[in-house]
N, C-alpha and C positions, 0 to 999 in steps of 0.2 A: 504493500500500500504506500503510495507516495504521500508525504506529509501534507501536501496541499489538499489532498482528498480525504484526509483522516477525519474520523468522527471524534469530536472533543467531548470528553466526560470530565466533570468536576466532582471530586469526591469530598464531601463535607461530613466529617465525624461530629456528632453532637451528643452532649450530655447537659441537660438543663439549659437549653438555648432557645426556649420558646419565644422570648421577646425579640431575638435577633434573626430567627430562621426565615421568616417570610421576607422581610426587607433585604436580607442578604441574598436569598435565592433570586428575588426579583432583580436585584442590582446585577447579579452575574448574568442573567439571561438578557437584560437590557444592554449590557456591555458586549457580550458575545452571543448574539441571538442564535447562532448555529449550534451552540453547546447544549448538552444535557447535564443535569445535576443528579447525583446519587447522594441521598442523605443516609448516613450510617448512624442510627440512634441506638444508644446503649440502655434502652428501657428507662429513659429519663422520667423521674417522678413528677416533674413539672408539666408533663403533657406534651413535650416536644414531639414524641413519636406520633401522637394522635394528630397533631397539627401537620406533621409531615405527610401522613396518609391523606389528609384533606387536600393538601397542595398537589399530591400526586394524582388525585382524582380530578383536579381542576386542570392540570397541565400535562400534556403528553410527554414533555421533555423533562419531567421530574419523576424520579423513582426513589423507593425507600428500601433500605435493608435494616431489619430489626435484629438486634442482638439481645440475648437474654439478660445480660447484666454488664456492668462497667468492668472491662477487662484490660484497659490501657489503650492509649492512643495508637501505639504501634500495631496492636492486633486489630483495631478498628480499621486502620488504613489497609492492612493486609487483606482483610475480608472485603473491603471496598474495592481494592485493586482487582481481586479475583472476580468479583461480580461484574465490573465494567469490562474487563477483558472478555468475559463470556458474552457480553452484550455487543462486542465488536468495536471496542474503543481503539482509535488510532493514536490519540494523544490523551494523556491522563494528567489532570491538574489536581494537586492536593493543596488545601488551604483551610484555615480555621473559619468557623462560622460566626465569629464574634466581631468582625470588621477590623481586627488587628492587621489583617492582610488586605489592604485596600483593593477593591475590585478594579479600580481604574488602571492598575498595572498589568492586568491580564493581557491586553494586546501586546505590550512590549515583551512579555514572557513567552507568549505563543509564537511571536514572529520568527525568532531564530529556528524554531523547530519546523514551522511551516515552510521556511525558506531552505530547509535542509542543512543548516549550519550548526545545529546542536542536537544532542540526544537527550540531554537533561539541562534544564534552565533553573537556576536558583534565584529566587527573589532575595537579594542580599542587602543587609543593613550596613555592611562593612566594606563596600567598595565605594569609589568616588561617586557621589550623588546619593548614597544611601543615608537615611536620616532616621533617628529615633528621638522625636521631639520631647517626650514627656517622662522618660525613665529617670529614676533617681540614680545616684552614683553607684549604690550597692548592686542594684539589679543590672546596671550596665556592665559593672565589673564581672559579675557572675556569668553573664551571657558571652561577653567578648573573651573573658578568660577561658571559658569552656571551649570556644572555637580555637583559641590559640593553643590550648593544651592538646586538643584533638589533632590540629594541624601538625604539631611537632611530633607527637607519638605515632600518628598514622602516616606521616610524610605526605600530606595532601597540600596542594597549592590553593585550594578554595579558601576564601576568607570567612565566609559565614556558613559554618557547618551545623549549627544548632537550629537554624530557621526551618519552618515547616511549609513555606510557600514555594512550591516547586511545580514544574511542568515536565512531563516525561513523554518520550516516544514510547508507545505501548510495547513495541517489540523489544526494546531495551529493558523495560521494566519486567517483561516476561522472562528475560534471560537470567534474572536474579532468582535463585531458589528461595522463595519466600518461606518455605518450611524451615529453612536453615537460619532465618533471621530471628534472633532471640531477644532483641531489645524491645521492651514493652512500653516504655515511656518516651520522653523526649530524646533519649539516646537513639531511638529509632531513626531520627533524622541523620545523625552522624553515620550510623551503620549503613543506611541505604546509599548515601553518597560514596562512602568508602567502597562498598561492593560494586557500585556502578563504575567507579574509577578503575578498580581492579579488572573489570571486564572490558575495559577500553572505551567506555562511553566518552563522547565529546561533551564536556561540561562547561557551561557558560554562566556567569553571574551577571545579573542586571540589577541596577539599584532600585530600591523601593523605600518608601516611608513606612515605618512600622508604627501603627497607631495603638493606643490603649483600647481595650474592648469597650463596646458601647454599653452593654448591659451584662449583669451577672458578675461572678467572681472569678479571678484567675485560678487556674488549676495547678500552677507551679508550686512545688514543695521542696523541702530539703531532701526528702527521699529520692525525688526525681534527679536532683543534682548529683547525689552520690552514685545513683545507678549509672548515670552517664559516664562518670569517671571510671567505674568498674568495667563498663562495656568497652570503652576505648582501650584500656589495657588488655582486656580479653581478646579483642580483635587483633591487636598487634601481635599477641602471643600466637593466636590461631594462624595469622598470615605467615609468621615466621616458621611455623611448622607445616605450611602448605595446605592448610585446611580452609582457606578462603579462595575460591576459584579465580583463576586468571585466564582470560580468553578475550576474544574480540567478538562483540555482538554483531549479529547480522544487520546490515544497513540497506537491504534490498527494498 
């Protein structure tokens, strides 16, 4: 499938995002009318899943994947990726449902893939033009420090490894053995980029402005930070022992 002919799917994991879900989905479809949206809900107690079903009944380009319980962001994405791959996705976008990943940057992230210049595009806060306008110094240090640590340990050139705003060529995403991806939290973002780089994916970073969520509470925690550190070290050890595949993905 040529990238210009690819079907675009946006995967939105949700947990208690009822207030954000409808405006977020409508903004995505207004910005990229040819896209479809898969909402992956972890049985949100606030009724997000019920609202998602209502939206899917209203719009043919909205679908819902219900999971029984909250099992971590990484697993939500893995299930979502498998679902849209089965639906014939050619390009897969992953992003948060809380407006921290501004929808207006979708065209600039999709363009390199549609033009055949990249296999994976990272919405980056840490390249020239990237902005985080409202973070306090502690949160900025944790985020940027995490990326610097992962870059050094995993020997990656990308500057923003902890961000979750990404666009993938589906065939490259499919080349990653998702059953072997073990990071369940925000470390998932680091692990997926690392695995894509090992498989020879062409990775490009484009600048974004990272906003604060509009409604609800942040899901970041100390546990997530420590998990990311452990996953980075485990990945380096696994790669050194030849347990992380190295190959070139198909670009046909």
